[in-house]
Wavefront OBJ file of the C-alpha trace (Angstrom):
o trace
v 9.202 11.129 10.357
v 8.654 8.009 12.434
v 6.085 8.284 15.177
v 7.192 6.888 18.491
v 6.049 6.736 22.049
v 7.480 9.697 23.969
v 9.341 7.390 26.328
v 11.141 5.484 23.555
v 14.395 6.527 21.895
v 14.758 5.943 18.180
v 17.468 3.457 17.241
v 18.987 6.110 14.970
v 20.244 7.834 18.122
v 22.286 4.729 18.939
v 23.595 4.455 15.383
v 24.558 8.143 15.427
v 26.327 7.599 18.773
v 28.304 4.763 17.212
v 29.181 6.769 14.086
v 30.366 9.748 16.120
v 32.445 7.673 18.536
v 34.499 5.863 15.878
v 34.975 3.025 18.398
v 34.883 -0.648 17.664
v 32.539 -2.655 19.855
v 31.662 -6.068 21.124
v 28.044 -6.813 21.918
v 28.812 -6.334 25.617
v 30.703 -3.049 25.194
v 28.026 -1.592 22.909
v 25.245 -2.450 25.344
v 27.269 -0.875 28.174
v 27.797 2.334 26.171
v 24.110 2.496 25.221
v 23.107 2.159 28.873
v 25.689 4.754 29.924
v 24.387 7.251 27.354
v 20.651 6.568 27.462
v 20.053 4.945 30.863
v 19.694 1.384 32.115
v 15.931 1.355 31.627
v 15.794 3.077 28.232
v 13.538 1.552 25.602
v 14.130 1.884 21.890
v 12.065 1.923 18.713
v 13.078 1.251 15.104
v 11.147 0.880 11.853
v 10.271 -2.743 12.580
v 9.278 -2.488 16.227
v 9.529 -0.829 19.574
v 9.803 -1.205 23.321
v 13.230 -2.808 22.866
v 15.837 -3.081 25.567
v 19.436 -2.227 24.665
v 20.141 -5.951 24.328
v 17.241 -6.564 21.944
v 18.100 -3.443 19.947
v 21.724 -4.542 19.452
v 20.662 -8.030 18.392
v 18.057 -6.622 15.994
v 20.464 -4.128 14.426
v 23.068 -6.873 14.006
v 20.502 -9.138 12.347
v 19.598 -6.283 9.973
v 23.247 -6.017 8.854
v 23.891 -2.600 10.405
v 27.359 -3.558 11.686
v 30.605 -4.391 9.907
v 33.541 -6.307 11.314
v 33.593 -9.337 13.557
v 31.634 -10.174 16.688
v 34.649 -9.065 18.729
v 35.317 -5.817 16.856
v 32.488 -4.213 14.888
v 31.329 -0.721 13.952
v 28.191 0.798 12.514
v 28.149 0.557 8.723
v 27.093 4.130 7.946
v 26.056 3.053 4.446
v 23.124 1.164 5.960
v 21.451 4.175 7.616
v 17.924 4.621 6.331
v 16.890 8.146 5.378
v 13.647 8.960 7.157
l 1 2 3 4 5 6 7 8 9 10 11 12 13 14 15 16 17 18 19 20 21 22 23 24 25 26 27 28 29 30 31 32 33 34 35 36 37 38 39 40 41 42 43 44 45 46 47 48 49 50 51 52 53 54 55 56 57 58 59 60 61 62 63 64 65 66 67 68 69 70 71 72 73 74 75 76 77 78 79 80 81 82 83 84
């Protein structure tokens, strides 16, 4: 299990939200949904770092290849979920 500060949400929660919603997203719509679900001031942690805003988290997950599609219509690639 990944240790995290109690005030940070693991990025897996966002990926699970995306997988369950079956929506396609743009960067803007994903950030809006993250803020709606987790709060405007939520901070996130993933394997490679923490204290990320929704914007930084989305950019980091995109850079790690977690999304499939185009910039205007992407989804979480469930095959990229790490198992820890």
